[in-house]
C-alpha positions as CSV (number, residue, x, y, z in Angstrom):
1,M,13.3,-4.0,1.0
2,Y,14.7,-7.4,1.3
3,S,14.3,-9.4,-1.7
4,F,13.9,-13.1,-1.1
5,P,14.0,-15.6,-3.9
6,I,11.0,-17.9,-2.7
7,L,8.2,-19.4,-4.4
8,Y,5.3,-16.9,-4.2
9,M,1.8,-17.9,-2.8
10,Q,-0.7,-17.8,-5.7
11,E,-4.0,-16.3,-4.5
12,I,-7.3,-18.1,-5.3
13,S,-9.6,-15.3,-4.3
14,S,-9.6,-11.6,-5.0
15,L,-9.2,-10.8,-0.9
16,A,-8.0,-7.3,-0.3
17,K,-4.7,-7.0,1.6
18,V,-2.4,-4.8,3.2
19,S,1.4,-4.8,3.6
20,T,2.3,-6.0,7.0
21,G,5.3,-3.7,7.3
22,I,7.7,-6.8,8.4
23,E,10.4,-7.8,5.9
24,G,9.5,-11.1,4.3
25,L,6.3,-11.6,5.9
26,D,4.5,-10.4,3.1
27,E,5.8,-13.2,1.0
28,V,4.9,-15.7,3.6
29,T,1.0,-14.3,3.8
30,G,0.8,-14.1,0.1
31,G,0.6,-10.1,0.0
32,G,-0.1,-8.8,3.4
33,F,-2.7,-9.2,6.1
34,P,-6.5,-9.2,5.2
35,E,-7.6,-5.6,4.9
36,G,-10.2,-4.6,7.4
37,R,-10.1,-7.5,9.4
38,P,-8.7,-8.5,12.8
39,I,-5.6,-10.3,13.1
40,L,-4.3,-12.2,16.3
41,I,-0.5,-12.4,16.9
42,C,-0.1,-14.7,20.2
43,G,2.9,-16.0,22.0
44,S,4.6,-16.2,25.2
45,A,6.2,-13.4,26.8
46,G,9.2,-11.8,25.0
47,C,8.6,-13.1,21.6
48,G,8.3,-10.0,20.0
49,K,4.2,-9.5,19.9
50,T,4.3,-5.8,20.8
51,L,7.0,-5.0,18.3
52,F,5.2,-6.6,15.4
53,G,2.1,-4.5,16.2
54,I,4.3,-1.3,16.4
55,Q,6.2,-2.0,13.1
56,F,2.7,-2.8,11.4
57,L,1.6,0.7,12.2
58,V,4.9,2.9,11.7
59,K,5.5,1.3,8.3
60,G,1.9,1.6,7.5
61,I,2.2,5.5,8.1
62,L,5.8,5.6,6.5
63,E,5.1,3.5,3.3
64,Q,1.5,3.4,2.7
65,N,0.3,6.9,4.2
66,E,-2.2,4.9,6.5
67,P,-2.5,6.6,10.1
68,G,-2.7,4.3,12.8
69,V,-3.8,4.0,16.5
70,F,-1.9,2.0,19.4
71,V,-3.9,1.1,22.4
72,S,-1.9,-0.3,25.1
73,F,-3.2,-2.0,28.3
74,D,0.1,-2.6,29.6
75,E,2.5,0.1,28.8
76,T,2.3,3.8,28.8
77,A,2.8,5.9,26.0
78,A,6.2,7.2,27.4
79,D,7.6,3.5,27.8
80,L,6.6,2.4,24.3
81,T,8.2,5.5,22.9
82,A,11.6,4.8,24.8
83,N,11.4,1.0,24.1
84,T,10.9,1.4,20.5
85,S,13.6,4.5,20.0
86,S,16.3,1.8,19.6
87,L,14.8,0.5,16.6
88,G,14.5,3.9,14.6
89,F,10.7,4.4,15.6
90,D,10.1,7.9,16.6
91,L,6.6,7.7,17.8
92,D,6.7,11.2,19.0
93,K,7.3,12.6,15.8
94,L,4.5,10.5,14.1
95,S,2.2,11.5,17.0
96,G,3.0,15.1,16.4
97,E,2.3,15.0,12.7
98,G,-1.0,13.4,13.4
99,K,-0.4,10.4,12.2
100,L,0.0,8.3,14.9
101,R,-2.1,8.0,18.3
102,V,-0.9,6.1,21.2
103,D,-3.5,5.5,23.8
104,Y,-2.7,3.8,27.3
105,I,-5.6,2.5,29.2
106,R,-5.1,1.4,32.7
107,I,-7.0,-1.7,33.8
108,E,-7.5,-2.3,37.4
109,R,-9.3,-5.4,38.6
110,S,-10.2,-3.8,41.6
111,E,-12.4,-1.1,39.9
112,I,-14.2,-3.4,37.8
113,E,-17.7,-4.3,39.0
114,E,-19.1,-7.5,37.5
115,T,-22.5,-7.3,36.6
116,G,-24.9,-8.5,34.1
117,E,-24.8,-5.0,32.6
118,Y,-20.8,-4.6,32.2
119,D,-19.7,-4.3,28.8
120,L,-17.1,-2.5,26.7
121,E,-19.3,0.5,25.4
122,G,-16.8,2.8,27.0
123,L,-13.9,1.1,25.3
124,F,-15.8,1.4,21.8
125,I,-16.5,4.9,22.6
126,R,-12.7,5.7,23.0
127,L,-11.5,3.7,20.3
128,N,-13.8,5.3,17.7
129,Y,-12.9,8.9,18.9
130,A,-9.1,7.8,18.4
131,I,-10.0,6.4,14.9
132,E,-11.8,9.3,13.8
133,A,-9.4,11.7,15.2
134,I,-6.8,10.8,12.8
135,G,-8.7,9.0,10.2
136,A,-7.0,5.6,11.1
137,K,-6.7,2.7,8.8
138,R,-4.9,0.4,11.3
139,I,-5.2,-0.2,15.0
140,V,-3.2,-2.5,17.2
141,L,-4.4,-3.6,20.6
142,D,-2.0,-5.0,23.0
143,T,-2.8,-7.1,24.9
144,L,-6.3,-8.8,25.2
145,E,-5.3,-10.5,28.7
146,S,-4.6,-7.3,30.2
147,L,-8.1,-6.0,28.8
148,F,-9.9,-8.7,30.3
149,S,-8.0,-9.2,33.3
150,G,-10.7,-8.3,35.8
151,M,-13.4,-10.3,34.7
152,E,-14.1,-13.8,36.1
153,N,-17.2,-14.6,34.4
154,E,-16.4,-16.9,31.7
155,G,-19.5,-16.6,29.7
156,L,-19.4,-12.6,30.0
157,L,-16.0,-12.8,29.0
158,R,-16.1,-14.8,26.0
159,A,-19.4,-12.7,24.8
160,E,-17.5,-9.3,25.4
161,I,-14.5,-10.9,23.1
162,R,-16.8,-11.9,20.5
163,R,-18.5,-8.6,20.5
164,L,-15.3,-6.7,20.4
165,F,-13.9,-8.4,17.2
166,K,-17.4,-8.0,15.6
167,W,-17.1,-4.2,16.4
168,L,-13.5,-4.0,15.2
169,K,-14.6,-5.9,11.7
170,D,-17.7,-3.8,11.3
171,K,-15.6,-0.7,11.4
172,G,-13.4,-2.0,8.4
173,I,-10.2,-1.1,10.2
174,T,-7.2,-3.6,9.8
175,T,-6.4,-4.5,13.4
176,I,-3.7,-6.6,15.2
177,I,-4.6,-8.0,18.6
178,T,-1.9,-9.3,20.6
179,G,-2.5,-12.2,23.3
180,E,-0.6,-14.4,25.6
181,R,-0.3,-18.0,24.8
182,G,-2.2,-20.4,27.0
183,V,-1.0,-23.8,28.5
184,N,-3.0,-26.0,25.8
185,T,-4.3,-23.4,23.7
186,L,-3.0,-20.4,21.3
187,T,-4.5,-17.7,23.7
188,R,-5.5,-18.1,27.5
189,Q,-9.1,-17.8,26.7
190,G,-9.1,-20.5,23.9
191,L,-11.5,-18.2,22.0
192,E,-9.6,-15.7,20.0
193,E,-7.7,-17.9,17.4
194,Y,-11.3,-19.0,16.3
195,I,-12.8,-15.7,15.6
196,S,-9.8,-14.1,14.1
197,D,-9.5,-14.1,10.4
198,C,-5.8,-14.6,10.7
199,V,-3.6,-16.3,13.3
200,I,0.2,-16.0,13.6
201,L,2.1,-17.7,16.5
202,L,5.2,-16.4,17.6
203,D,7.8,-18.6,19.5
204,F,11.0,-17.9,21.4
205,R,13.0,-21.0,22.0
206,V,16.3,-21.9,23.2
207,V,17.9,-25.3,21.9
208,D,21.3,-26.3,22.9
209,Q,21.8,-22.8,24.3
210,I,21.1,-21.3,21.0
211,A,17.9,-18.8,21.0
212,T,15.9,-18.7,17.9
213,R,12.5,-16.8,17.2
214,R,10.1,-18.4,14.9
215,L,6.8,-17.7,13.6
216,R,3.8,-19.9,12.0
217,I,0.6,-18.8,10.3
218,V,-1.9,-21.0,12.1
219,K,-4.7,-19.9,9.8
220,Y,-5.8,-17.4,7.3
221,R,-9.4,-17.0,6.2
222,G,-9.7,-16.7,2.1
223,S,-5.8,-17.1,1.5
224,T,-3.1,-19.4,0.5
225,H,-0.2,-18.9,2.8
226,G,3.1,-20.5,3.9
227,T,2.6,-23.4,6.3
228,N,6.3,-23.7,7.6
229,E,7.9,-22.1,10.6
230,Y,9.8,-19.2,9.7
231,P,12.9,-17.8,11.5
232,F,12.7,-14.0,12.4
233,L,15.3,-11.7,13.9
234,I,14.8,-8.4,15.7
235,D,17.5,-6.0,15.3
236,E,18.2,-2.4,15.2
237,N,15.8,-2.1,12.1
238,G,13.0,-3.9,13.5
239,V,11.7,-7.3,12.7
240,S,12.6,-9.4,9.6
241,V,11.5,-12.6,8.5
242,I,13.4,-15.0,6.0
243,P,10.7,-17.3,4.3
244,I,12.2,-21.1,3.8
245,T,9.4,-22.2,1.3
246,S,10.9,-24.4,-1.8
247,L,13.0,-22.4,-4.2
248,K,12.2,-22.7,-7.9
249,L,15.3,-24.1,-10.0
250,D,14.4,-21.2,-12.4
251,Y,17.6,-18.8,-11.8
252,G,19.4,-17.6,-14.9
253,T,23.1,-18.7,-15.9
254,S,26.0,-17.1,-17.5
255,S,28.6,-18.2,-20.1
256,E,30.8,-15.4,-18.9
257,L,34.2,-16.4,-17.3
258,I,35.9,-14.8,-14.2
259,S,39.2,-15.6,-12.8
260,T,40.1,-17.7,-9.7
261,G,42.5,-14.7,-8.8
262,L,45.2,-16.9,-9.3
263,K,46.4,-17.4,-13.1
264,P,48.2,-20.7,-12.8
265,L,45.0,-22.1,-11.3
266,D,43.0,-20.6,-14.0
267,A,45.0,-22.5,-16.5
268,L,43.7,-25.8,-15.1
269,F,40.5,-25.0,-16.4
270,K,40.4,-25.1,-20.0
271,K,38.3,-21.9,-20.6
272,G,40.6,-20.1,-18.0
273,G,38.6,-19.7,-15.2
274,F,35.1,-20.1,-13.3
275,Y,31.8,-19.0,-14.9
276,E,30.4,-16.0,-13.6
277,G,27.6,-16.8,-10.9
278,S,29.1,-20.2,-10.1
279,S,29.6,-21.7,-6.6
280,T,33.0,-23.1,-5.5
281,L,33.6,-25.5,-2.7
282,I,37.6,-25.9,-1.5
283,T,37.9,-29.0,1.1
284,G,41.0,-30.2,2.7
285,T,42.5,-30.6,6.2
286,A,43.7,-27.8,8.4
287,G,47.0,-26.0,6.8
288,T,46.3,-26.9,3.4
289,A,45.7,-23.3,2.1
290,K,41.9,-22.9,1.8
291,T,41.6,-19.5,3.2
292,I,44.6,-18.6,1.0
293,L,42.7,-19.6,-2.1
294,A,39.7,-17.8,-0.8
295,G,41.9,-14.5,-0.4
296,Y,42.9,-14.9,-4.0
297,F,39.4,-15.4,-5.3
298,A,38.5,-12.1,-3.1
299,L,41.5,-10.3,-4.7
300,G,40.6,-11.1,-8.1
301,S,36.9,-10.1,-7.7
302,C,38.2,-6.6,-6.3
303,L,40.6,-6.0,-9.0
304,R,37.5,-6.3,-11.1
305,N,36.0,-3.6,-9.0
306,E,33.2,-6.0,-7.6
307,R,32.1,-5.9,-4.2
308,V,33.0,-8.7,-2.2
309,L,31.5,-10.0,1.1
310,I,33.6,-12.3,3.3
311,F,32.0,-14.2,6.4
312,S,34.6,-15.9,8.7
313,F,33.7,-17.9,11.2
314,E,37.2,-18.9,12.8
315,E,39.4,-15.6,12.5
316,A,38.9,-11.8,13.1
317,P,39.0,-9.6,10.1
318,E,42.7,-8.3,11.5
319,Q,43.9,-11.5,11.7
320,T,42.9,-12.6,8.2
321,I,44.0,-9.4,6.7
322,R,47.5,-9.7,8.3
323,N,47.7,-13.6,7.5
324,L,47.1,-12.6,3.8
325,L,49.5,-9.9,3.6
326,T,52.3,-12.3,4.7
327,I,51.9,-13.9,1.3
328,G,51.5,-10.9,-0.9
329,I,47.6,-10.2,-0.8
330,D,46.6,-6.9,0.4
331,L,43.1,-6.5,0.9
332,R,43.2,-3.3,3.2
333,P,42.8,-0.8,0.1
334,Y,39.7,-2.5,-0.8
335,I,38.4,-2.6,2.6
336,E,39.1,1.3,3.1
337,S,37.2,1.8,-0.2
338,N,34.2,-0.4,1.1
339,L,34.8,-2.5,-1.8
340,L,35.4,-5.5,0.5
341,Q,33.9,-6.3,3.7
342,I,34.5,-9.1,6.2
343,H,31.9,-10.0,8.9
344,A,33.5,-12.2,11.6
345,S,31.8,-14.0,14.4
346,R,31.6,-17.3,16.2
347,P,29.0,-19.6,14.7
348,T,27.4,-19.9,18.1
349,L,26.5,-16.3,18.0
350,Y,23.4,-17.3,16.3
351,G,21.3,-20.2,15.3
352,L,21.5,-21.2,11.7
353,E,18.5,-19.5,10.5
354,M,19.7,-16.3,11.8
355,H,23.0,-16.7,10.2
356,L,21.0,-17.3,7.1
357,L,18.9,-14.2,7.7
358,N,22.0,-12.0,8.3
359,V,23.4,-13.1,5.3
360,N,20.2,-12.3,3.2
361,K,20.3,-8.6,4.8
362,L,23.8,-8.0,4.2
363,L,23.2,-9.1,0.5
364,T,20.5,-6.4,0.0
365,E,22.4,-3.7,2.1
366,F,25.8,-4.2,0.4
367,N,25.1,-6.1,-2.8
368,P,28.0,-7.9,-3.2
369,K,28.9,-9.7,-6.6
370,T,31.1,-12.0,-4.7
371,V,30.4,-14.0,-1.2
372,I,33.1,-16.1,0.6
373,V,32.0,-18.3,3.5
374,D,35.2,-19.4,5.5
375,P,34.6,-22.4,6.8
376,I,31.0,-23.6,6.4
377,S,32.3,-26.9,8.8
378,S,32.1,-24.6,11.7
379,L,28.0,-24.4,11.2
380,V,27.9,-28.0,12.6
381,S,28.5,-26.6,16.0
382,V,25.0,-25.1,15.8
383,G,22.9,-27.6,14.3
384,S,22.8,-31.1,13.2
385,P,24.0,-32.4,9.8
386,V,20.6,-32.3,8.5
387,E,20.1,-28.7,9.7
388,V,23.0,-27.7,8.2
389,K,22.4,-29.1,4.9
390,A,19.2,-27.4,4.7
391,M,20.5,-24.0,5.5
392,L,23.4,-24.5,3.3
393,V,20.9,-25.5,0.3
394,R,18.9,-22.4,0.8
395,L,22.0,-20.4,1.1
396,I,23.5,-21.7,-2.0
397,D,20.1,-21.1,-3.8
398,T,19.9,-17.6,-2.7
399,L,23.3,-16.9,-4.0
400,K,22.7,-18.4,-7.5
401,T,19.5,-16.8,-7.8
402,R,21.1,-13.5,-7.4
403,R,24.0,-14.8,-9.8
404,I,26.7,-14.0,-7.1
405,N,30.0,-15.7,-7.4
406,A,30.1,-17.7,-4.3
407,L,33.2,-19.6,-2.8
408,F,32.7,-22.1,0.6
409,T,35.6,-23.8,2.4
410,C,35.2,-26.7,4.3
411,L,37.6,-28.4,7.1
412,M,38.0,-32.2,6.7
413,S,39.2,-34.0,9.7
414,H,41.2,-36.7,7.7
415,T,42.8,-37.0,4.4
416,G,41.0,-38.2,1.2
417,I,38.4,-36.9,-0.8
418,A,35.7,-38.8,1.0
419,A,36.6,-38.0,4.5
420,G,35.6,-35.4,6.8
421,D,31.9,-34.2,8.0
422,Q,29.9,-36.1,5.5
423,G,26.9,-34.0,6.1
424,T,28.5,-30.7,5.4
425,I,30.6,-31.9,2.3
426,E,27.5,-34.0,0.9
427,A,25.2,-31.1,1.2
428,V,27.7,-28.5,-0.6
429,S,29.4,-30.9,-3.1
430,S,26.5,-32.0,-4.8
431,L,25.1,-28.3,-5.1
432,A,28.6,-26.5,-5.9
433,D,29.4,-26.0,-9.6
434,N,33.4,-26.5,-8.7
435,W,35.0,-28.7,-6.2
436,L,38.7,-28.0,-5.4
437,F,40.4,-30.8,-3.0
438,L,43.4,-29.7,-1.4
439,E,45.9,-32.1,0.5
440,N,49.0,-32.2,2.6
441,G,51.5,-35.3,2.2
442,L,54.8,-36.4,3.0
443,V,57.3,-37.1,0.3
444,S,60.8,-38.0,1.5
445,G,60.0,-36.3,5.0
446,K,59.0,-33.1,3.3
447,R,55.5,-31.7,3.1
448,Q,54.0,-31.8,-0.3
449,R,50.7,-29.8,-0.9
450,S,48.7,-30.6,-3.8
451,L,45.3,-29.5,-5.3
452,L,43.1,-31.7,-7.4
453,I,39.9,-30.5,-9.4
454,V,37.2,-32.7,-8.3
455,K,34.6,-31.4,-10.7
456,S,33.9,-28.2,-12.6
457,R,30.2,-28.3,-14.4
458,G,30.2,-27.4,-18.0
459,M,33.8,-27.0,-18.1
460,E,36.9,-29.2,-19.0
461,H,39.8,-29.1,-16.4
462,Y,42.8,-30.8,-15.7
463,N,42.3,-34.4,-14.0
464,D,45.7,-34.8,-12.4
465,S,46.7,-33.7,-9.1
466,V,48.8,-30.4,-9.0
467,N,51.7,-29.9,-6.5
468,F,52.3,-26.3,-5.1
469,T,54.2,-24.4,-2.4
470,I,53.5,-21.6,-0.4
471,S,55.8,-18.6,0.1
472,S,55.9,-14.7,0.7
473,A,55.4,-14.4,-2.8
474,G,52.2,-16.3,-2.5
475,I,51.2,-20.0,-3.9
476,N,53.6,-21.4,-6.4
477,F,52.6,-24.3,-8.5
478,A,55.3,-26.8,-9.8
479,A,56.2,-26.1,-13.3
480,S,55.9,-29.8,-14.4
481,S,52.3,-29.6,-12.9
482,I,51.0,-26.7,-15.2
483,P,49.2,-27.9,-18.2
484,T,51.0,-27.1,-21.6
485,K,50.0,-27.9,-25.1
486,S,52.5,-31.2,-24.7
487,N,51.0,-32.6,-21.1
488,S,47.5,-30.9,-21.2
489,A,45.1,-33.4,-19.4
490,H,41.8,-31.7,-19.6
491,G,38.4,-33.4,-19.2
492,K,35.2,-33.2,-17.4
């Protein structure tokens, strides 16, 4: 299960809860769904309501040993099984083991006689039989609109909805009921949200051609809960939610030192490197060797037998490997031994929240000691400076909480420390423990590369600019620039 460093909700009551089965949602709800009560999940078409219900049942069976019933008024059992198999959910297997029952009830408006005596008694009998047949603890009804599609008498419809919710609550079964969103209401009838004990609204929006799924807990009787909008992802493993509540600044720190991967660069720090678990920002214009320094940092981690995770937003993995190989950095053995992974994609592949969720997922699956993001400035293409800053703050805090060595590169559009995208640089520079500024200049018509340590928290460092060159042997610092006992200029 993914572990997110969030501020957990403190319960003020002894309300019994059950796990949602959705990664990250238990944290947002303060422990899960209310046990034995109806939960309404509403939203427009395609936002993931049915999948939420399926995962709630499947995870309940596999992780909590709680049998479940899925009642569909839209899809047959065969369709549901086929549609969810790509997510790793084997409904046929669970049904064969007597732990899951999938029931399709066809509702035809033409077959419904609306009389004063019409009610849901037949549905109650059918539900009760399914529940008792497997000893179900959980049930999903998908969707409510289809169940009542043939009823035009509004008074009768609202009365039957109330009766259905009361019957489910009296049975003590934890129930998810899905509903289509109305025009000005959470559901089309506008009643379900008032009689449900927990209401979750799902949303699937497209902004600037970037699609993002989000959820919000509209209400939760008897329990505290997160009140923000939370992005969620649907992938081959099902649904995952990333909480974005405020993080506590209570993560631990280390006095252990790690190498930058480049000995001459280590010498610029009085203690000989970075602190373990610190975050480092490398800024500079194009061609100043930001990615090369990131490559040295990755190599240094691999030589310590530490797992490295690289997120590249501008180069394909093969291109990064080839380019670093030309200066003597060979990452191929570490990729082959699965000590290093490079995940490359265009920033526009996801929204900012999806990138953050993907990072969290890979942190859990791969468990790296070092994470490199190259470059963070590319994220501006999928969000405003404010949104990018918020995303980077959460990312850095997540890495710090896990005590992961982090390195970020950032492209600057102009020379000078204050140049470039201010939103991105300010977001990271104020949080980063170390800041290295790279610059290209012209001296007598020749390129002059230089490096300046802008800051290094808790560490004395060389204060002057250091010149360097790049050759097939890698980065070479000018001998006169390397601090010695005679020319040392360390400071904080």
